[in-house]
C-alpha positions as CSV (number, residue, x, y, z in Angstrom):
1,M,-8.8,-0.2,-17.0
2,I,-7.5,-2.4,-19.9
3,I,-5.4,-1.0,-22.8
4,Q,-6.1,-2.9,-26.0
5,E,-4.1,-2.7,-29.2
6,H,-5.0,-2.5,-32.9
7,I,-8.7,-2.1,-32.4
8,T,-10.7,-1.3,-35.5
9,L,-12.5,2.0,-35.1
10,A,-15.2,1.7,-37.8
11,P,-17.7,-0.1,-35.5
12,H,-17.3,2.7,-32.9
13,T,-18.5,5.4,-35.4
14,T,-21.8,6.1,-37.0
15,F,-20.0,6.6,-40.4
16,K,-18.9,2.9,-40.1
17,I,-15.5,4.0,-41.6
18,G,-12.1,3.9,-40.1
19,G,-8.9,1.9,-39.6
20,P,-7.4,0.7,-36.3
21,A,-6.3,2.5,-33.2
22,R,-2.8,1.7,-32.0
23,F,-4.1,1.7,-28.5
24,F,-7.7,1.8,-27.2
25,C,-9.3,1.9,-23.7
26,S,-12.6,2.8,-22.0
27,V,-12.9,4.9,-18.9
28,S,-15.8,5.2,-16.5
29,I,-14.3,7.1,-13.5
30,D,-11.9,10.0,-13.2
31,A,-9.1,7.8,-11.8
32,E,-9.1,5.7,-15.0
33,L,-9.0,8.8,-17.2
34,L,-5.9,10.0,-15.3
35,E,-4.3,6.5,-15.8
36,A,-5.1,6.5,-19.5
37,V,-3.6,10.0,-20.1
38,T,-0.5,9.0,-18.1
39,F,-0.2,5.9,-20.3
40,A,-0.3,7.9,-23.5
41,R,2.3,10.3,-22.2
42,N,4.6,7.5,-21.3
43,K,4.2,6.1,-24.8
44,N,4.5,9.5,-26.4
45,A,1.2,8.8,-28.1
46,P,-1.4,11.3,-29.2
47,I,-4.9,11.1,-27.6
48,F,-8.3,11.1,-29.3
49,I,-11.4,11.2,-27.1
50,L,-14.3,9.1,-28.4
51,G,-17.9,9.6,-27.3
52,G,-20.8,8.3,-29.4
53,G,-18.7,8.4,-32.6
54,S,-21.4,10.4,-34.4
55,N,-19.6,13.5,-35.6
56,I,-16.3,12.1,-36.7
57,L,-14.7,10.6,-39.8
58,I,-11.8,8.2,-39.0
59,D,-9.1,7.9,-41.6
60,D,-8.8,4.6,-43.4
61,Q,-5.3,4.2,-41.9
62,G,-6.7,4.6,-38.4
63,F,-5.2,6.5,-35.5
64,D,-1.6,6.1,-34.4
65,G,-2.2,6.9,-30.7
66,L,-4.5,6.2,-27.8
67,V,-8.3,6.4,-28.3
68,I,-10.1,6.9,-25.0
69,K,-13.8,6.0,-25.0
70,I,-15.7,8.0,-22.4
71,E,-18.2,5.8,-20.5
72,M,-18.8,8.0,-17.4
73,M,-22.4,7.7,-16.5
74,G,-24.9,9.3,-14.2
75,M,-27.4,12.3,-13.9
76,E,-28.0,14.2,-10.7
77,K,-30.6,16.9,-10.2
78,I,-29.4,19.7,-7.9
79,Q,-32.1,21.9,-6.5
80,D,-30.4,23.5,-3.5
81,L,-27.6,25.7,-4.9
82,G,-26.5,27.1,-1.6
83,G,-25.0,30.5,-1.3
84,Q,-22.3,30.3,-4.1
85,A,-23.8,28.0,-6.7
86,R,-21.1,25.3,-6.4
87,F,-20.8,22.1,-8.4
88,K,-19.1,18.9,-7.4
89,I,-17.0,17.1,-9.9
90,Q,-17.5,13.3,-10.1
91,E,-15.1,11.4,-7.8
92,I,-12.7,14.3,-7.4
93,H,-14.5,16.7,-5.1
94,Q,-13.2,19.9,-6.4
95,E,-15.5,22.8,-7.1
96,A,-16.2,25.3,-9.8
97,I,-17.9,28.6,-8.9
98,V,-20.0,30.2,-11.7
99,D,-19.4,33.8,-12.4
100,E,-21.5,36.6,-10.8
101,K,-23.6,37.2,-14.0
102,Q,-24.5,33.5,-14.1
103,K,-25.3,33.4,-10.4
104,R,-27.9,36.1,-10.9
105,S,-29.5,34.2,-13.7
106,V,-29.9,31.0,-11.7
107,D,-33.1,31.6,-9.7
108,E,-35.9,29.7,-8.2
109,K,-37.3,29.1,-11.8
110,K,-34.2,27.0,-12.7
111,V,-33.2,23.4,-12.0
112,I,-29.6,22.4,-12.2
113,V,-28.9,19.0,-13.6
114,S,-25.3,17.6,-13.5
115,V,-24.8,15.0,-16.2
116,A,-21.8,12.7,-16.8
117,A,-20.0,12.9,-20.1
118,G,-20.7,9.4,-21.3
119,E,-24.5,9.7,-21.1
120,R,-26.3,9.6,-24.5
121,W,-27.4,13.1,-25.3
122,D,-30.9,12.2,-26.4
123,D,-31.4,10.2,-23.2
124,F,-30.7,13.4,-21.2
125,V,-33.2,15.4,-23.4
126,D,-35.8,12.7,-22.8
127,Y,-35.1,12.9,-19.0
128,A,-35.5,16.7,-19.1
129,V,-38.7,16.7,-21.0
130,E,-40.2,13.9,-18.9
131,H,-39.5,16.0,-15.8
132,G,-41.0,19.2,-17.4
133,L,-37.7,21.0,-17.7
134,Y,-37.4,23.5,-20.5
135,G,-34.4,24.5,-22.6
136,I,-33.1,21.6,-24.7
137,E,-36.2,20.1,-26.2
138,N,-35.3,21.5,-29.7
139,L,-32.1,19.5,-29.5
140,S,-34.0,16.2,-29.5
141,A,-32.7,13.3,-31.6
142,I,-29.2,14.6,-31.9
143,P,-26.8,11.6,-31.7
144,G,-23.8,11.5,-29.5
145,T,-22.9,12.0,-25.9
146,V,-23.3,14.7,-23.3
147,G,-19.6,15.3,-23.2
148,A,-19.5,16.0,-26.9
149,A,-22.3,18.5,-26.8
150,P,-20.3,21.5,-25.5
151,V,-17.3,20.8,-27.8
152,Q,-19.1,21.8,-31.0
153,N,-21.9,23.7,-29.2
154,I,-24.6,21.6,-30.8
155,G,-27.6,23.4,-32.1
156,A,-30.8,22.9,-34.0
157,Y,-34.2,24.6,-34.7
158,G,-33.3,27.8,-33.0
159,A,-31.5,26.4,-29.9
160,E,-27.9,25.9,-28.9
161,V,-26.7,23.9,-26.0
162,S,-24.6,26.8,-24.7
163,Q,-27.8,28.6,-23.8
164,T,-28.3,26.1,-21.0
165,I,-24.8,25.2,-19.9
166,L,-23.8,26.5,-16.5
167,A,-20.4,24.8,-16.1
168,V,-18.2,22.2,-17.8
169,H,-16.0,19.9,-15.7
170,A,-12.9,18.5,-17.3
171,L,-9.4,17.1,-16.9
172,D,-6.8,19.7,-17.8
173,T,-4.2,17.6,-19.5
174,R,-1.5,20.2,-19.1
175,T,-1.7,20.3,-15.3
176,M,-3.3,16.9,-14.9
177,K,-5.9,18.5,-12.5
178,F,-9.7,18.4,-12.7
179,V,-11.1,21.9,-13.3
180,G,-14.5,23.6,-13.7
181,L,-15.1,26.1,-16.5
182,T,-17.9,28.6,-16.5
183,N,-20.1,29.2,-19.5
184,G,-18.1,32.3,-20.4
185,E,-14.8,30.5,-20.1
186,C,-16.0,27.9,-22.6
187,Q,-15.9,30.6,-25.4
188,F,-19.0,29.4,-27.1
189,S,-20.0,30.6,-30.6
190,Y,-21.7,29.0,-33.6
191,R,-20.6,25.3,-33.6
192,E,-17.5,26.4,-31.8
193,S,-16.0,26.4,-28.3
194,L,-12.8,26.5,-26.3
195,F,-12.6,22.7,-26.5
196,R,-12.4,22.8,-30.3
197,K,-10.0,25.7,-30.4
198,E,-7.6,24.0,-27.9
199,K,-8.0,20.4,-28.9
200,G,-6.5,18.0,-26.4
201,H,-6.2,20.6,-23.6
202,Y,-9.4,19.5,-21.8
203,I,-11.2,16.2,-21.5
204,I,-14.8,16.7,-20.5
205,T,-16.1,14.5,-17.6
206,R,-19.4,16.2,-16.7
207,V,-21.6,19.1,-17.7
208,D,-24.0,21.1,-15.5
209,F,-27.1,22.5,-17.1
210,A,-29.6,25.1,-15.9
211,L,-33.1,24.2,-17.2
212,G,-36.3,26.0,-16.7
213,R,-39.1,24.8,-14.5
214,R,-41.4,26.9,-16.7
215,G,-41.0,28.3,-20.1
216,S,-42.3,28.8,-23.6
217,V,-41.5,26.5,-26.5
218,N,-39.7,27.6,-29.7
219,T,-41.5,26.8,-32.9
220,E,-40.1,29.5,-35.1
221,Y,-38.7,27.2,-37.8
222,K,-40.8,26.6,-40.9
223,D,-40.5,22.8,-40.6
224,V,-41.8,22.9,-37.0
225,Q,-44.6,25.2,-37.8
226,E,-45.7,23.1,-40.8
227,Y,-45.6,19.9,-38.6
228,F,-48.0,21.4,-36.0
229,L,-50.2,22.9,-38.7
230,K,-50.7,19.4,-40.2
231,Q,-51.4,18.1,-36.7
232,N,-53.9,20.9,-36.1
233,I,-52.0,21.8,-32.9
234,T,-51.9,25.5,-32.0
235,S,-50.3,25.5,-28.6
236,P,-47.8,22.6,-28.5
237,T,-46.6,21.2,-25.2
238,L,-43.0,20.5,-24.2
239,K,-43.5,16.8,-25.1
240,Q,-45.2,17.6,-28.4
241,V,-42.2,19.8,-29.4
242,R,-39.8,17.0,-28.6
243,Q,-41.9,14.6,-30.7
244,A,-42.1,17.0,-33.5
245,I,-38.3,17.6,-33.6
246,T,-37.7,13.9,-33.4
247,D,-40.1,13.1,-36.3
248,I,-38.7,15.9,-38.5
249,R,-35.0,15.0,-37.9
250,W,-35.6,11.3,-38.5
251,G,-37.6,12.1,-41.6
252,K,-34.5,13.8,-43.1
253,L,-31.9,11.3,-42.0
254,P,-31.0,7.8,-43.4
255,D,-31.5,4.6,-41.5
256,W,-28.4,4.5,-39.3
257,K,-28.7,0.7,-39.3
258,L,-28.4,0.5,-43.1
259,W,-26.0,3.3,-44.0
260,G,-23.0,5.0,-42.4
261,T,-23.5,8.7,-41.8
262,A,-22.5,11.5,-39.5
263,G,-25.6,13.5,-40.0
264,S,-25.1,17.1,-41.2
265,F,-21.6,17.1,-42.7
266,F,-21.2,20.9,-43.1
267,K,-22.0,23.9,-41.0
268,N,-24.7,26.3,-42.2
269,P,-22.7,29.3,-43.3
270,I,-23.1,32.7,-41.6
271,I,-22.6,35.5,-44.2
272,S,-22.9,39.3,-44.2
273,A,-26.3,41.0,-44.6
274,E,-25.0,42.5,-47.8
275,Q,-24.0,39.1,-49.3
276,F,-27.3,37.6,-48.2
277,L,-29.4,40.3,-49.9
278,K,-27.3,39.9,-53.0
279,L,-28.0,36.1,-53.0
280,K,-31.6,36.6,-52.1
281,K,-32.1,38.7,-55.3
282,K,-30.7,35.8,-57.3
283,Y,-32.4,33.0,-55.3
284,P,-35.6,34.6,-53.8
285,E,-36.5,31.4,-51.9
286,L,-33.1,31.1,-50.1
287,P,-33.9,30.6,-46.4
288,G,-32.0,32.9,-44.1
289,Y,-32.1,33.6,-40.3
290,P,-30.8,36.8,-38.7
291,E,-27.9,36.6,-36.3
292,P,-27.5,38.9,-33.3
293,D,-24.5,40.7,-35.0
294,G,-26.6,41.6,-38.1
295,R,-25.3,38.8,-40.3
296,A,-27.5,36.0,-41.7
297,K,-27.3,32.2,-41.3
298,V,-28.3,30.6,-44.6
299,S,-29.5,27.0,-45.3
300,L,-26.7,25.1,-46.9
301,G,-29.0,22.2,-47.4
302,W,-31.1,24.4,-49.6
303,I,-28.1,25.7,-51.5
304,L,-26.8,22.2,-52.1
305,D,-30.2,21.0,-53.3
306,K,-31.7,23.9,-55.3
307,V,-28.5,25.7,-56.5
308,C,-26.0,22.9,-56.8
309,N,-28.4,20.1,-57.6
310,A,-26.3,17.9,-55.5
311,R,-28.9,15.4,-54.1
312,G,-27.9,11.9,-55.0
313,L,-24.4,12.9,-56.2
314,C,-21.9,10.0,-55.5
315,K,-18.2,9.4,-55.4
316,G,-17.6,5.7,-55.2
317,N,-19.6,4.4,-52.3
318,V,-20.3,7.7,-50.7
319,C,-23.3,9.8,-51.7
320,V,-25.3,13.0,-50.9
321,Y,-28.5,11.7,-49.3
322,E,-31.6,12.0,-51.5
323,K,-33.8,13.4,-48.8
324,Q,-31.3,16.0,-47.3
325,A,-28.4,17.4,-49.3
326,L,-26.5,18.4,-46.1
327,V,-26.1,14.7,-45.2
328,L,-23.6,12.3,-46.7
329,I,-24.2,8.6,-46.6
330,A,-21.6,5.8,-46.8
331,K,-22.5,2.5,-48.4
332,P,-20.7,-0.8,-47.4
333,G,-17.1,-0.6,-48.5
334,A,-16.9,3.2,-48.4
335,T,-13.6,4.8,-47.5
336,S,-12.6,8.0,-45.8
337,E,-10.9,9.1,-49.0
338,E,-14.2,8.9,-50.9
339,V,-15.9,11.0,-48.2
340,V,-13.2,13.6,-48.4
341,V,-13.2,13.8,-52.2
342,L,-17.0,14.2,-52.3
343,A,-16.9,16.8,-49.6
344,Q,-14.3,18.8,-51.4
345,D,-16.3,18.7,-54.6
346,L,-19.4,20.1,-52.8
347,M,-17.3,22.8,-51.2
348,R,-16.0,23.8,-54.7
349,M,-19.5,23.8,-56.2
350,V,-20.9,26.0,-53.4
351,K,-18.0,28.5,-53.8
352,E,-18.4,28.7,-57.6
353,K,-22.2,29.1,-57.4
354,T,-22.6,31.5,-54.5
355,G,-19.1,32.7,-53.4
356,I,-19.6,31.2,-50.0
357,V,-16.8,29.3,-48.4
358,I,-18.3,26.5,-46.4
359,E,-16.8,24.6,-43.4
360,G,-17.1,21.0,-42.4
361,E,-18.9,20.1,-39.1
362,V,-17.6,16.6,-39.0
363,E,-14.1,16.1,-37.5
364,W,-11.6,14.2,-39.6
365,V,-9.4,12.0,-37.4
366,N,-6.1,10.9,-38.9
């Protein structure tokens, strides 16, 4: 492992924005991760974990600490669970035992796939679909790495990654031991997890997924239904759903080669049923989706577009994307300050128009 100094971070992010890291290294095995964390402790330097760089905004001044880029690779299909459903952690052969409720849910209809944190998320989705495994096809074309997926509990088109996660393996930076966390211990909720609540406590090295050998596809979202209606497909296959989601997502996103972007910049807000009905009377076409607790998740992209008229709004070299108001794009020369100013303006506009307080999905690193 090599520790570098004063490495510009902009090329390591999809936003293409960001100053230098005081220290920078890449790790591909557990031993290197231990070495990197020990180095940071000796230097009294904060740590930032970098995956695909797709959901972060690096400050123009950079990061005055150690940036650790996770490059651990590998996928392993585990079909024989044995008596206690145990999962090996890469290199360090410790074990995590899933809780009793999870053990009962893992039956002969499931396949366990253990994936290293540095693998590209969409490569894993492609692997699953090609092998006829159900559960993550609606999460196609989401940028980033497997290790980042549990952190914000990535979700799209009616699916969340937490629905398929069996165990997360990580380095506990407080004890400097490798541990295994069950799904329940990860405290998943909408775009939230233990790993976001306790930043810096755990560094994810591998994730175990339980995917279905058989299943039914989820096409409940309007965009997906319209896609298949145009294709004259009434019973889409697993591969067709992946292709549909990919086409729909890329149709709403800018060309990553031309513009900097982190994709959706904000979370879709979840509001009370009472507040949703009140807004629905004012804006009859407002899309909303029921949550298990009775609340409603509303489309922030629709609000920014139809209520706030924010499409195309710019602050300097940063703009709201013309095709999807939930996405911010950075032109060459854009700064993190311009992104923050535009984001704050959008938050204010939504609050004034609807009373909804929105939250960012992108992590600001400074």
